[in-house]
C-alpha positions in Angstrom: -1.7 -47.4 -30.2 -3.0 -43.9 -30.8 -6.5 -45.1 -31.7 -6.6 -47.4 -28.7 -5.8 -44.4 -26.4 -8.5 -42.3 -27.9 -11.0 -45.1 -27.6 -10.0 -45.6 -23.9 -10.5 -41.9 -23.2 -13.9 -42.0 -24.8 -15.0 -44.9 -22.6 -13.7 -43.2 -19.5 -15.5 -39.9 -20.4 -18.7 -41.8 -21.1 -18.5 -43.4 -17.7 -18.2 -40.2 -15.8 -21.4 -39.3 -13.8 -23.7 -36.6 -15.2 -26.3 -34.8 -13.2 -29.8 -33.7 -14.0 -30.3 -32.1 -10.6 -28.4 -30.2 -7.9 -28.1 -30.9 -4.3 -27.3 -28.7 -1.3 -24.6 -29.2 1.3 -26.1 -27.6 4.3 -23.9 -26.0 7.0 -23.8 -23.2 9.6 -21.7 -20.2 8.5 -21.2 -16.6 9.6 -24.4 -15.8 7.6 -26.5 -18.4 9.4 -28.0 -21.5 7.9 -26.4 -22.0 4.5 -26.5 -24.0 1.3 -23.5 -24.9 -0.9 -24.9 -25.9 -4.2 -23.3 -29.1 -5.6 -23.4 -30.0 -9.3 -25.4 -26.9 -10.2 -26.2 -26.7 -14.0 -28.8 -24.3 -15.3 -29.9 -23.0 -18.7 -33.1 -21.8 -20.2 -33.6 -25.2 -21.9 -32.5 -27.2 -18.8 -33.6 -25.4 -15.7 -32.0 -26.0 -12.3 -33.7 -28.5 -10.1 -32.9 -29.8 -6.6 -33.2 -33.4 -5.4 -31.9 -35.5 -2.5 -31.6 -32.6 -0.1 -30.8 -33.6 3.5 -31.2 -30.8 6.0 -29.4 -30.5 9.3 -31.6 -31.5 12.2 -34.3 -28.9 13.0 -33.8 -27.0 9.7 -35.6 -26.8 6.4 -35.6 -24.5 3.3 -37.1 -21.5 5.0 -34.1 -21.2 7.4 -31.6 -20.9 4.6 -30.2 -17.3 4.5 -27.0 -17.8 2.4 -26.6 -19.8 -0.9 -23.2 -20.3 -2.4 -23.1 -21.3 -6.1 -19.6 -20.0 -7.1 -18.1 -21.8 -10.1 -21.5 -23.3 -11.1 -22.6 -23.5 -14.7 -25.5 -21.1 -15.1 -26.3 -19.1 -18.2 -28.6 -16.8 -16.1 -29.7 -16.5 -12.5 -31.8 -19.7 -11.8 -35.3 -18.8 -10.5 -35.3 -22.2 -8.7 -32.9 -20.8 -6.0 -35.2 -18.0 -4.8 -38.2 -20.3 -5.2 -36.7 -23.0 -3.0 -35.2 -20.6 -0.4 -37.8 -17.8 0.1 -35.8 -16.1 2.9 -32.4 -16.0 1.3 -30.5 -12.8 2.2 -27.1 -13.5 0.6 -26.6 -15.1 -2.8 -23.1 -15.7 -4.1 -23.0 -16.5 -7.9 -19.4 -15.4 -8.6 -17.7 -17.0 -11.6 -20.7 -19.0 -12.5 -20.6 -18.5 -16.3 -23.7 -16.2 -16.2 -24.0 -14.3 -19.5 -27.4 -12.6 -18.9 -29.9 -11.6 -16.3 -33.6 -12.3 -16.4 -35.9 -9.4 -17.3 -36.9 -9.4 -13.6 -35.7 -11.4 -10.6 -38.6 -12.9 -8.6 -39.0 -13.9 -5.0 -36.1 -11.8 -3.9 -37.7 -9.4 -1.6 -35.6 -10.6 1.3 -32.3 -10.5 -0.6 -29.8 -8.1 0.8 -26.5 -9.1 -0.9 -26.1 -10.4 -4.5 -22.6 -11.2 -5.8 -22.2 -11.6 -9.5 -18.5 -10.9 -10.0 -16.5 -12.6 -12.6 -19.3 -13.6 -15.0 -20.0 -12.5 -18.6 -23.0 -10.2 -18.1 -23.2 -7.6 -20.8 -26.5 -5.9 -20.2 -28.8 -5.4 -17.2 -32.5 -4.6 -17.8 -33.8 -1.5 -15.9 -36.3 -3.7 -14.0 -34.0 -6.6 -13.3 -33.9 -6.0 -9.6 -37.3 -4.4 -9.2 -38.6 -7.1 -6.9 -35.4 -7.1 -4.7 -36.8 -4.3 -2.6 -34.3 -4.8 0.3 -31.1 -5.2 -1.8 -28.2 -3.3 -0.2 -25.1 -4.8 -1.7 -24.7 -5.5 -5.4 -21.4 -6.8 -6.7 -20.9 -6.8 -10.5 -17.1 -6.6 -10.8 -15.3 -8.1 -13.8 -18.2 -8.6 -16.2 -18.8 -7.0 -19.7 -21.4 -4.4 -18.7 -21.6 -1.4 -21.0 -24.5 0.6 -19.4 -26.4 0.6 -16.2 -29.6 2.0 -14.7 -31.0 1.1 -11.3 -34.4 2.9 -11.0 -35.9 0.4 -8.5 -33.2 -0.3 -5.9 -32.9 2.9 -4.0 -32.0 1.1 -0.7 -28.7 -0.1 -2.2 -25.6 1.0 -0.2 -22.7 -0.8 -1.9 -22.4 -1.0 -5.7 -19.3 -2.5 -7.3 -18.8 -2.2 -11.0 -15.1 -2.4 -11.4 -13.5 -3.9 -14.6 -16.4 -3.6 -16.9 -16.8 -1.5 -20.1 -19.1 1.2 -18.7 -20.2 4.2 -20.7 -21.6 6.5 -18.1 -24.4 9.1 -18.4 -25.8 11.7 -16.0 -28.6 9.3 -15.1 -26.6 6.1 -14.5 -27.0 6.4 -10.7 -29.8 8.9 -10.5 -32.0 7.0 -7.9 -29.3 5.7 -5.5 -29.8 8.1 -2.7 -28.6 5.7 0.0 -25.5 4.6 -1.9 -22.4 4.7 0.4 -19.8 2.9 -1.7 -19.3 3.1 -5.5 -16.5 1.4 -7.4 -16.3 2.1 -11.1 -12.5 1.5 -11.4 -10.9 -0.2 -14.4 -13.6 0.7 -17.0 -11.5 2.8 -19.4 -13.7 5.9 -18.6 -12.3 9.0 -20.3 -15.0 11.5 -19.6 -17.0 12.0 -16.4 -20.5 13.4 -16.7 -20.5 16.5 -14.6 -23.9 15.4 -13.0 -23.0 11.8 -12.5 -22.9 12.0 -8.6 -25.8 14.5 -8.1 -28.2 12.0 -6.5 -25.5 10.3 -4.4 -25.9 12.4 -1.3 -24.8 9.7 1.1 -21.7 8.6 -0.8 -18.7 7.9 1.5 -16.3 6.0 -0.7 -15.7 6.4 -4.5 -13.2 4.5 -6.6 -12.3 6.0 -10.0 -8.9 4.3 -10.4 -7.7 2.6 -13.5 -9.5 4.7 -16.0 -8.4 7.3 -18.6 -9.7 10.4 -16.8 -7.8 13.5 -17.6 -10.1 16.2 -16.3 -12.4 16.3 -13.3 -15.4 18.5 -14.0 -15.5 21.6 -11.8 -18.9 20.7 -10.2 -18.3 17.0 -10.1 -18.0 16.8 -6.3 -20.5 19.5 -5.5 -22.5 18.7 -2.3 -20.4 15.6 -1.6 -19.7 16.5 2.0 -20.2 12.9 3.1 -17.3 11.6 0.9 -14.5 10.2 3.1 -12.4 8.2 0.7 -11.6 9.0 -2.9 -9.3 6.8 -5.1 -8.2 8.1 -8.5 -5.0 6.1 -9.1 -3.9 5.2 -12.6 -5.5 8.0 -14.6 -4.0 10.8 -16.7 -4.9 13.7 -14.4 -2.4 16.5 -14.9 -3.9 19.2 -12.7 -6.2 19.4 -9.7 -6.9 23.1 -10.2 -9.3 24.5 -12.8 -9.2 28.0 -14.2 -12.3 29.9 -15.3 -13.0 33.5 -16.2 -15.6 35.4 -14.3 -16.3 39.0 -15.3 -13.1 39.1 -17.3 -11.2 37.9 -14.2 -9.4 34.6 -14.1 -10.4 32.6 -11.1 -8.5 29.4 -10.1 -10.2 26.9 -7.9 -9.6 23.3 -6.8 -11.8 20.5 -8.1 -11.7 19.0 -4.7 -12.8 22.1 -2.7 -16.2 20.6 -1.8 -14.8 17.5 -0.1 -14.5 19.1 3.3 -14.8 15.7 5.1 -12.4 13.7 2.9 -10.0 11.6 4.9 -8.3 9.4 2.3 -7.1 10.6 -1.1 -5.3 8.4 -3.6 -3.9 9.8 -6.8 -1.0 7.5 -7.6 0.2 7.0 -11.2 -1.2 10.2 -12.7 0.5 13.1 -14.4 0.6 15.8 -11.7 3.5 18.2 -12.1 2.9 20.7 -9.3 0.9 21.2 -6.1 -0.6 24.6 -5.7 -1.5 26.4 -2.5 -5.2 25.8 -3.1 -5.1 22.2 -4.4 -5.9 20.7 -0.9 -6.9 23.9 0.9 -10.4 22.7 1.9 -9.3 19.1 2.8 -8.8 19.8 6.5 -9.9 16.3 7.6 -7.4 14.5 5.3 -5.4 11.8 7.1 -3.9 9.9 4.1 -2.6 11.4 0.9 -1.0 9.2 -1.8 0.7 11.1 -4.6 3.4 8.6 -5.5 4.4 8.0 -9.2 3.5 11.3 -10.6 5.8 14.0 -12.2 5.7 16.5 -9.4 8.6 19.0 -9.6 7.2 21.9 -7.6 5.4 22.0 -4.3 4.1 25.4 -3.1 5.1 26.1 0.5 1.4 26.4 1.4 0.3 23.3 -0.4 -0.3 21.4 2.9 -1.1 24.3 5.1 -4.6 22.9 6.0 -3.5 19.3 6.7 -3.1 19.4 10.4 -4.7 15.9 10.6 -2.5 14.3 8.0 -0.9 11.1 9.3 0.6 9.7 6.0 2.0 11.5 3.0 3.5 9.6 0.1 5.4 11.5 -2.6 7.6 8.6 -3.7 8.8 8.5 -7.3 8.3 12.1 -8.4 10.7 14.7 -9.7 11.3 16.9 -6.6 14.7 18.6 -6.3 14.0 20.9 -3.4 11.2 21.2 -0.8 10.4 24.6 0.7 11.4 24.8 4.3 7.9 25.4 5.7 6.1 22.8 3.6 5.5 20.5 6.5 5.0 23.1 9.2 1.4 22.2 10.0 1.8 18.4 10.1 1.0 18.1 13.8 0.0 14.4 13.5 2.2 13.1 10.6 3.5 9.6 11.3 4.8 8.5 7.9 6.4 10.5 5.2 7.8 9.0 2.0 10.0 11.3 -0.1 11.9 8.4 -1.7 12.9 8.2 -5.4 13.0 11.9 -6.1 16.0 14.1 -7.0 16.4 15.8 -3.7 20.0 17.0 -3.2 19.7 18.8 0.2 17.3 19.1 3.1 17.0 22.4 5.0 18.0 21.8 8.7 14.5 23.0 9.8 12.5 21.0 7.3 11.0 18.7 10.0 11.0 21.3 12.8 7.3 20.8 13.6 7.0 17.0 12.9 7.9 15.5 16.3 5.3 12.7 15.9 6.9 11.4 12.7 7.7 7.7 13.0 8.6 6.6 9.5 10.8 8.7 7.2 11.8 7.4 3.7 14.4 9.4 1.9 15.8 6.6 -0.3 16.9 6.9 -3.9 17.6 10.7 -3.9 20.9 12.5 -4.4 21.7 13.4 -0.8 25.5 13.7 -0.2 25.2 14.5 3.5 22.6 15.0 6.2 22.8 18.0 8.4 22.7 16.9 12.1 19.8 19.2 12.8 17.5 17.6 10.1 16.6 14.7 12.4 16.9 16.6 15.7 13.1 17.3 16.1 12.1 13.7 15.3 12.2 12.2 18.7 9.6 9.6 17.9 11.3 8.4 14.7 11.4 4.5 14.6 12.3 3.8 10.9 14.7 5.8 8.7 15.5 4.8 5.1 18.4 6.5 3.4 19.0 3.8 0.8 20.7 4.7 -2.5 21.9 8.2 -1.9 25.5 9.5 -2.0 26.1 10.0 1.7 29.8 9.6 2.5 30.0 10.7 6.1 27.6 10.5 9.1 28.0 13.4 11.6 28.4 12.2 15.2 25.2 14.1 16.2 23.0 12.9 13.3 21.0 10.5 15.4 21.7 12.1 18.8 18.0 12.8 19.5 16.5 9.7 17.9 16.6 7.4 20.9 13.4 5.6 19.6 15.0 4.6 16.3 14.5 0.8 15.7 15.6 0.4 12.0 18.2 2.3 10.0 18.5 1.4 6.4 21.5 3.0 4.6 22.7 0.4 2.0 24.1 1.7 -1.3 25.8 4.9 -0.1 29.4 5.8 0.3 30.0 5.6 4.0 33.5 4.7 4.9 33.5 4.6 8.7 31.1 3.3 11.3 31.9 4.8 14.7 30.3 4.1 18.1 29.7 7.8 18.6 27.1 7.8 15.8 24.9 5.4 17.8 25.4 6.6 21.4 21.7 7.6 21.6 20.2 4.8 19.6 20.3 2.0 22.1 16.9 0.6 20.9 18.2 0.0 17.3 17.5 -3.6 16.3 18.1 -3.4 12.5 21.1 -1.8 10.7 21.6 -2.2 7.0 24.9 -0.8 5.7 25.5 -3.1 2.8 27.2 -1.8 -0.4 28.9 1.2 1.1 32.7 1.8 1.3 33.1 0.8 4.9 36.8 0.1 5.7 36.6 0.5 9.5 34.1 -0.4 12.2 34.7 0.6 15.8 34.6 -2.5 18.1 32.8 -0.3 20.6 29.8 0.0 18.3 28.2 -3.0 20.0 28.3 -1.3 23.4 26.1 1.4 21.9 23.7 -1.1 20.3 22.8 -3.8 22.8 19.5 -4.6 21.1 21.0 -5.1 17.6 19.5 -8.1 15.9 20.1 -7.6 12.2 23.4 -6.3 10.9 24.1 -6.3 7.2 27.5 -5.2 6.0 27.7 -7.1 2.7 29.5 -5.5 -0.2 31.8 -3.3 1.8 35.6 -3.1 1.6 36.3 -5.1 4.8 33.7 -7.8 4.7 32.5 -10.2 2.0 29.5 -11.9 3.5 26.7 -10.9 5.9 27.8 -10.9 9.5 25.7 -13.2 11.7 26.0 -15.6 14.6 25.2 -18.7 12.6 28.7 -19.9 12.0 31.4 -18.4 14.2 34.3 -19.9 12.4 33.3 -18.4 9.0 32.2 -15.0 10.3 35.1 -14.1 12.6 37.8 -14.0 9.9 36.1 -11.6 7.4 34.6 -9.4 10.1 37.9 -9.1 11.9 39.2 -7.2 8.9 36.9 -4.3 9.7 38.4 -4.1 13.2 42.0 -4.6 12.2 42.2 -1.8 9.6 44.9 0.1 11.4 48.2 1.7 10.4 51.7 0.7 11.7 52.3 3.1 14.6 55.7 4.7 15.2 56.4 5.6 18.9 58.3 8.9 19.4 61.1 7.3 21.4 62.2 4.9 18.7 62.3 4.6 14.9 61.5 0.9 15.1 58.2 -0.1 13.7 55.8 -1.4 16.3 52.5 -3.2 15.6 49.5 -3.4 17.8 50.4 -6.9 18.7 53.5 -5.6 20.6 51.8 -2.7 22.3 50.5 -2.4 25.8 47.2 -0.8 26.6 48.9 2.5 27.4 50.7 2.5 24.0 47.5 2.3 21.9 46.6 5.6 20.3 43.9 6.8 17.9 45.2 7.4 14.4 43.7 8.4 11.1 43.3 6.5 7.8 42.2 9.0 5.2 39.4 11.0 6.9 38.4 8.1 9.1 39.0 7.9 12.8 40.8 4.5 13.5 40.5 2.6 16.7 43.7 0.5 17.3 43.7 -2.5 19.6 45.3 -5.9 19.9 44.0 -8.6 17.6 43.3 -10.9 20.5 41.2 -8.3 22.2 39.3 -7.5 19.0 38.5 -11.2 18.4 37.3 -11.6 21.9 35.0 -8.7 21.5 33.6 -10.3 18.3 33.2 -13.6 20.0 31.3 -12.0 22.9 29.0 -10.2 20.5 28.3 -13.4 18.5 27.5 -15.2 21.8 25.0 -12.5 22.7 23.4 -12.7 19.2 23.0 -16.5 19.2 
């Protein structure tokens, strides 16, 4: 049986069609008249040829501006493509099994974009693109390139070389005076030649992420005033500042001081331990600063004194215990601040005094035990607050008093015992409240009067409820949720020693009492269940 199966497979394999030529499927795309190469196979011994082409009405080869040959089987770039389509502007050869490039491409003077990502190219000759005089975008990501030189393509604007094996020299990019975007991430680069960027006077975006860079040469960014975005994630940089001795005097400067127009700086997953007063001193145009997943323990009070334009600061997953009170004083335009996953135990009441435009504040995974009511007072535009995984046991009635724009409050995994309507008197716009995994044993029924727009309420993992409260199944939700409302003590009236429960009381008899440190609202069971039913009806 085994031999019969093998024989059958062999017959089927032999009957599959083989192609000695390629055909084009012509169509109109965003790039104009286009060709999608079908059955493309090319090697030095068996060059690519085209047959049986059927153009769309009114078109022929000279109209083709885009050729797609992704996932073809080429060992090099087929000359037949540029010969057949003399006006091609965009050639996509991604993942086409190309292992080498010709000594020089021909008939490519109109080519503007060449995509060679995901091949197996190891070397590129210095004159490979010599004839491609109008080439502006060259994509070489995910190859095996070890060295580069581009002496003849000085019009190029975008050069992508991520995930190769580059060994850079001072002359690697020496003629690329019009280059705006350079990506050399993921190359395992340990040392940056100090003069690597000298010729790149027009550079606006640089990606150095995913390398082994420990030190940035002091003059590396000299005269790079055009740079707007710099990514250096996933390196081993421990310090932004560099110390040098001039006339026996130690002078400390920032390696970023020349980047006066930088808007976006990403330094995630490095080894920074502190932020000095001069680290970002010259970066007055900065709008986004990503410093998460470092080891920062100390922030100088003047570290961000020049960042009046900063809109987003991410310090998630560092080692901060305290933050100087004036650290954020110049954040006139800050909208998102992430201080999560640090070791912060307390926030000064004036920490956000000048940050009225802040919309998103993340303080999750710290060691906060309380929140001074003045901390959030200036944040009148706050919409999202995350206090997850702290040790907060009590919420002051005035904590959210001035946050009437708050939409989402996330406080799961704390130690809150009481949820009272007074807490949310000013947060009528709140639509999401996560309070799961606290120690809630009482919820005021009046809370829903303060939160008319509430859509999501999660109370799982608390003392008085075992499943998420929702309006999906009234019969199953009423019983466990009622426990939160009925957590009252037996009340003794002064005129009698008989025990009286709330079921026997009139409205006048109902009093506020205390369970531990919690304020308890007592009411009849029937009234409470009616309140719940009304709430569920509104939610459904």
